[in-house]
N, CA, C and O of each residue as an XYZ file, in Angstrom:
396
protein
N      -9.572      0.010      4.629
C     -10.483     -0.827      5.395
C     -11.870     -0.204      5.376
O     -12.031      0.950      5.775
N     -12.852     -0.927      4.932
C     -14.221     -0.439      4.863
C     -14.888     -0.663      6.210
O     -14.803     -1.749      6.783
N     -15.550      0.367      6.708
C     -16.233      0.256      7.998
C     -17.714      0.566      7.820
O     -18.282      1.383      8.545
N     -18.326     -0.092      6.855
C     -19.756      0.058      6.602
C     -20.383     -1.320      6.662
O     -19.909     -2.253      6.014
N     -21.445     -1.451      7.435
C     -22.172     -2.717      7.530
C     -23.543     -2.504      6.908
O     -24.352     -1.753      7.452
N     -23.822     -3.155      5.771
C     -25.127     -2.993      5.137
C     -26.241     -3.576      6.006
O     -26.027     -4.537      6.745
N     -27.413     -2.993      5.910
C     -28.576     -3.454      6.660
C     -29.578     -4.119      5.722
O     -29.567     -3.873      4.516
N     -30.436     -4.954      6.277
C     -31.493     -5.597      5.494
C     -30.934     -6.428      4.353
O     -29.975     -7.179      4.531
N     -31.542     -6.286      3.175
C     -31.105     -7.045      2.000
C     -30.217     -6.186      1.100
O     -30.307     -6.239     -0.127
N     -29.358     -5.393      1.744
C     -28.430     -4.559      0.987
C     -27.042     -5.194      1.010
O     -26.709     -5.987      1.890
N     -26.247     -4.814      0.008
C     -24.881     -5.329     -0.086
C     -23.921     -4.175     -0.362
O     -24.306     -3.162     -0.948
N     -22.684     -4.335      0.061
C     -21.629     -3.369     -0.216
C     -20.747     -3.963     -1.303
O     -20.251     -5.082     -1.174
N     -20.556     -3.197     -2.382
C     -19.804     -3.670     -3.546
C     -18.658     -2.708     -3.827
O     -18.837     -1.492     -3.754
N     -17.483     -3.242     -4.149
C     -16.364     -2.425     -4.628
C     -16.306     -2.583     -6.134
O     -16.151     -3.687     -6.656
N     -16.434     -1.458     -6.823
C     -16.382     -1.489     -8.291
C     -15.023     -2.003     -8.767
O     -13.997     -1.747     -8.136
N     -15.027     -2.726     -9.879
C     -13.766     -3.099    -10.515
C     -13.331     -1.925    -11.371
O     -14.168     -1.219    -11.932
N     -12.029     -1.715    -11.473
C     -11.522     -0.556    -12.206
C     -10.674     -0.989    -13.390
O      -9.935     -1.971    -13.330
N     -10.803     -0.229    -14.464
C      -9.955     -0.416    -15.635
C      -9.533      0.968    -16.097
O     -10.381      1.786    -16.455
N      -8.233      1.240    -16.093
C      -7.767      2.582    -16.430
C      -7.252      2.701    -17.855
O      -6.861      3.787    -18.282
N      -7.246      1.608    -18.589
C      -6.836      1.690    -19.983
C      -7.923      1.092    -20.855
O      -8.664      0.207    -20.427
N      -8.007      1.580    -22.072
C      -8.992      1.048    -23.005
C      -8.481     -0.260    -23.574
O      -7.344     -0.653    -23.311
N      -9.314     -0.937    -24.351
C      -8.883     -2.184    -24.982
C      -7.729     -1.941    -25.942
O      -6.931     -2.842    -26.202
N      -7.640     -0.715    -26.471
C      -6.549     -0.360    -27.369
C      -5.305      0.103    -26.635
O      -4.306      0.440    -27.270
N      -5.344      0.128    -25.294
C      -4.179      0.489    -24.502
C      -4.062      1.968    -24.181
O      -3.021      2.405    -23.692
N      -5.107      2.756    -24.443
C      -5.064      4.190    -24.183
C      -5.491      4.462    -22.744
O      -6.524      3.968    -22.292
N      -4.688      5.255    -22.026
C      -5.025      5.623    -20.652
C      -6.140      6.656    -20.667
O      -6.104      7.606    -21.450
N      -7.134      6.469    -19.799
C      -8.234      7.427    -19.679
C      -8.236      8.032    -18.284
O      -8.111      7.307    -17.297
N      -8.377      9.368    -18.187
C      -8.505      9.961    -16.855
C      -9.837      9.563    -16.234
O     -10.769      9.175    -16.939
N      -9.921      9.661    -14.897
C     -11.143      9.266    -14.179
C     -12.383      9.929    -14.759
O     -13.424      9.284    -14.879
N     -12.292     11.212    -15.122
C     -13.463     11.947    -15.592
C     -13.987     11.434    -16.925
O     -15.157     11.650    -17.240
N     -13.163     10.764    -17.714
C     -13.581     10.284    -19.028
C     -14.004      8.819    -19.020
O     -14.501      8.309    -20.024
N     -13.812      8.150    -17.902
C     -14.129      6.725    -17.845
C     -15.600      6.491    -17.557
O     -16.214      7.202    -16.762
N     -16.152      5.487    -18.214
C     -17.506      5.052    -17.890
C     -17.426      4.247    -16.601
O     -16.499      3.460    -16.409
N     -18.397      4.446    -15.721
C     -18.380      3.729    -14.447
C     -18.614      2.244    -14.676
O     -19.520      1.863    -15.416
N     -17.803      1.408    -14.043
C     -17.998     -0.035    -14.196
C     -19.351     -0.460    -13.658
O     -19.877      0.126    -12.712
N     -19.893     -1.474    -14.270
C     -21.190     -1.993    -13.868
C     -21.033     -3.360    -13.220
O     -21.981     -4.143    -13.151
N     -19.841     -3.631    -12.756
C     -19.600     -4.876    -12.038
C     -18.651     -4.603    -10.888
O     -17.924     -3.610    -10.875
N     -18.676     -5.508     -9.925
C     -17.807     -5.334     -8.777
C     -17.817     -6.561     -7.897
O     -18.496     -7.550     -8.173
N     -17.037     -6.470     -6.819
C     -16.921     -7.577     -5.867
C     -17.707     -7.246     -4.604
O     -17.622     -6.136     -4.079
N     -18.470     -8.221     -4.126
C     -19.246     -8.042     -2.902
C     -18.281     -8.046     -1.715
O     -17.540     -9.007     -1.511
N     -18.299     -6.961     -0.937
C     -17.413     -6.792      0.207
C     -18.121     -7.157      1.507
O     -17.511     -7.725      2.413
N     -19.416     -6.830      1.599
C     -20.201     -7.119      2.807
C     -21.655     -7.332      2.416
O     -22.130     -6.784      1.422
N     -22.354     -8.134      3.210
C     -23.752     -8.486      2.941
C     -24.564     -8.246      4.208
O     -24.141     -8.610      5.305
N     -25.736     -7.629      4.048
C     -26.633     -7.421      5.182
C     -27.213     -8.742      5.667
O     -27.069     -9.763      4.994
N     -27.870     -8.735      6.833
C     -28.393     -9.971      7.422
C     -29.618    -10.531      6.716
O     -29.959    -11.697      6.911
N     -30.282     -9.729      5.907
C     -31.507    -10.172      5.247
C     -32.708     -9.426      5.784
O     -32.578     -8.475      6.555
N     -33.883     -9.874      5.365
C     -35.118     -9.203      5.753
C     -36.161    -10.241      6.131
O     -36.227    -11.314      5.530
N     -36.965     -9.923      7.118
C     -38.016    -10.832      7.563
C     -39.214    -10.721      6.631
O     -39.677     -9.619      6.338
N     -39.723    -11.870      6.160
C     -40.891    -11.863      5.277
C     -42.180    -11.789      6.088
O     -42.135    -11.670      7.313
N     -43.323    -11.858      5.419
C     -44.628    -11.735      6.088
C     -44.892    -12.842      7.103
O     -45.664    -12.650      8.042
N     -44.253    -14.003      6.920
C     -44.434    -15.125      7.853
C     -43.458    -15.065      9.023
O     -43.479    -15.935      9.893
N     -42.601    -14.041      9.048
C     -41.640    -13.907     10.134
C     -40.353    -14.678      9.930
O     -39.557    -14.808     10.860
N     -40.132    -15.194      8.723
C     -38.923    -15.962      8.414
C     -37.877    -15.021      7.810
O     -38.187    -14.230      6.919
N     -36.645    -15.113      8.299
C     -35.563    -14.290      7.779
C     -35.141    -14.800      6.407
O     -34.738    -15.954      6.266
N     -35.236    -13.936      5.394
C     -34.784    -14.266      4.039
C     -33.410    -13.642      3.851
O     -33.274    -12.420      3.796
N     -32.392    -14.491      3.753
C     -31.027    -14.005      3.591
C     -30.786    -13.630      2.129
O     -31.406    -14.204      1.234
N     -29.891    -12.672      1.880
C     -29.547    -12.322      0.501
C     -28.952    -13.524     -0.232
O     -28.356    -14.407      0.386
N     -29.120    -13.547     -1.544
C     -28.649    -14.689     -2.329
C     -27.227    -14.507     -2.844
O     -26.727    -15.368     -3.567
N     -26.566    -13.409     -2.490
C     -25.166    -13.215     -2.863
C     -24.303    -13.363     -1.621
O     -24.779    -13.212     -0.497
N     -23.030    -13.660     -1.838
C     -22.091    -13.880     -0.737
C     -20.888    -12.962     -0.879
O     -20.591    -12.486     -1.975
N     -20.202    -12.715      0.218
C     -18.963    -11.947      0.188
C     -17.996    -12.642     -0.769
O     -17.818    -13.858     -0.708
N     -17.376    -11.863     -1.647
C     -16.436    -12.408     -2.621
C     -17.038    -12.637     -3.993
O     -16.295    -12.788     -4.963
N     -18.372    -12.668     -4.112
C     -19.019    -12.843     -5.418
C     -18.732    -11.638     -6.310
O     -18.670    -10.506     -5.831
N     -18.555    -11.887     -7.617
C     -18.487    -10.817     -8.615
C     -19.884    -10.659     -9.183
O     -20.466    -11.619     -9.688
N     -20.432     -9.438     -9.102
C     -21.808     -9.202     -9.509
C     -21.888     -8.154    -10.613
O     -20.996     -7.323    -10.778
N     -22.978     -8.221    -11.357
C     -23.300     -7.279    -12.419
C     -24.509     -6.483    -11.958
O     -25.461     -7.050    -11.423
N     -24.477     -5.159    -12.164
C     -25.589     -4.315    -11.727
C     -25.815     -3.204    -12.735
O     -24.967     -2.959    -13.593
N     -26.953     -2.531    -12.638
C     -27.294     -1.452    -13.556
C     -26.375     -0.247    -13.392
O     -25.815     -0.028    -12.318
N     -26.223      0.532    -14.456
C     -25.309      1.675    -14.462
C     -25.652      2.720    -13.409
O     -24.755      3.378    -12.882
N     -26.920      2.883    -13.096
C     -27.330      3.922    -12.148
C     -27.812      3.341    -10.825
O     -28.474      4.033    -10.052
N     -27.493      2.095    -10.559
C     -27.955      1.413     -9.343
C     -27.122      1.831     -8.139
O     -25.945      2.168     -8.268
N     -27.741      1.806     -6.982
C     -27.030      1.963     -5.723
C     -26.697      3.385     -5.326
O     -26.994      4.348     -6.033
N     -26.069      3.478     -4.168
C     -25.624      4.746     -3.597
C     -24.118      4.682     -3.416
O     -23.603      3.769     -2.771
N     -23.404      5.659     -3.989
C     -21.949      5.671     -3.874
C     -21.535      6.097     -2.471
O     -22.097      7.034     -1.904
N     -20.549      5.401     -1.921
C     -20.015      5.720     -0.596
C     -18.494      5.642     -0.640
O     -17.916      5.026     -1.535
N     -17.850      6.280      0.346
C     -16.394      6.216      0.489
C     -16.067      5.339      1.686
O     -16.873      5.193      2.605
N     -14.868      4.754      1.663
C     -14.454      3.947      2.808
C     -13.894      4.859      3.907
O     -13.923      6.083      3.777
N     -13.389      4.262      4.981
C     -12.910      5.017      6.140
C     -11.745      5.945      5.801
O     -11.553      6.960      6.469
N     -10.961      5.609      4.768
C      -9.830      6.447      4.358
C     -10.223      7.450      3.283
O      -9.372      8.198      2.803
N     -11.500      7.482      2.893
C     -11.962      8.414      1.868
C     -11.844      7.892      0.451
O     -12.081      8.635     -0.502
N     -11.480      6.619      0.293
C     -11.349      6.035     -1.044
C     -12.732      5.802     -1.644
O     -13.633      5.283     -0.985
N     -12.879      6.197     -2.905
C     -14.152      6.026     -3.599
C     -14.195      4.682     -4.302
O     -13.222      3.929     -4.279
N     -15.319      4.385     -4.923
C     -15.447      3.156     -5.692
C     -16.313      2.108     -5.030
O     -16.360      0.963     -5.479
N     -17.003      2.491     -3.961
C     -17.887      1.565     -3.259
C     -19.339      1.958     -3.497
O     -19.659      3.136     -3.654
N     -20.199      0.967     -3.519
C     -21.638      1.181     -3.681
C     -22.397      0.366     -2.655
O     -22.009     -0.757     -2.330
N     -23.478      0.931     -2.146
C     -24.431      0.130     -1.385
C     -25.599     -0.120     -2.322
O     -26.248      0.814     -2.792
N     -25.857     -1.393     -2.588
C     -26.920     -1.802     -3.503
C     -27.980     -2.587     -2.761
O     -27.686     -3.306     -1.806
N     -29.206     -2.441     -3.206
C     -30.256     -3.346     -2.766
C     -30.046     -4.641     -3.544
O     -29.595     -4.604     -4.689
N     -30.359     -5.759     -2.954
C     -30.171     -7.033     -3.660
C     -30.931     -7.045     -4.985
O     -30.501     -7.693     -5.939
N     -32.055     -6.334     -5.051
C     -32.844     -6.284     -6.283
C     -32.114     -5.562     -7.417
O     -32.474     -5.733     -8.581
N     -31.083     -4.749     -7.093
C     -30.303     -4.048     -8.111
C     -29.294     -4.961     -8.802
O     -28.769     -4.614     -9.860
N     -29.021     -6.119     -8.215
C     -28.054     -7.059     -8.791
C     -28.723     -7.807     -9.939
O     -29.753     -8.457     -9.758
N     -28.118     -7.703    -11.124
C     -28.666     -8.355    -12.310
C     -28.196     -9.792    -12.442
O     -28.896    -10.626    -13.018
N     -27.016    -10.088    -11.911
C     -26.491    -11.442    -12.003
C     -25.181    -11.580    -11.255
O     -24.559    -10.593    -10.863
N     -24.776    -12.827    -11.067
C     -23.524    -13.164    -10.395
C     -22.658    -13.917    -11.394
O     -23.124    -14.869    -12.020
N     -21.400    -13.503    -11.552
C     -20.479    -14.209    -12.437
C     -20.122    -15.551    -11.807
O     -19.833    -15.622    -10.612
N     -20.141    -16.607    -12.605
C     -19.780    -17.933    -12.114
C     -18.580    -18.442    -12.897
O     -18.455    -18.182    -14.094
N     -17.705    -19.165    -12.223
C     -16.542    -19.772    -12.872
C     -16.880    -21.201    -13.235
O     -17.352    -21.968    -12.396
N     -16.641    -21.557    -14.478
C     -16.912    -22.935    -14.923
C     -15.687    -23.788    -14.817
O     -15.729    -24.973    -15.148
């Protein structure tokens, strides 16, 4: 259970994990490239613009997002599990859509 509430236009993302290569070879954690996509777990309330209007983030809980390899700050959940990131909305490159 994650007990982190993002502030402003930040989002909490859980990285997607893949432990085998496309060829079926198992890779230890230390040899794996960090995923650059994940699922949005929590969204901050947004940020007030110069006119005093609250601008809400454009992503929603449950969205699958793509982000830069070095984006965000890594955090652990309440049980110490890794794989979570706090990202600024500007770090999100895109949202996966289902057709």
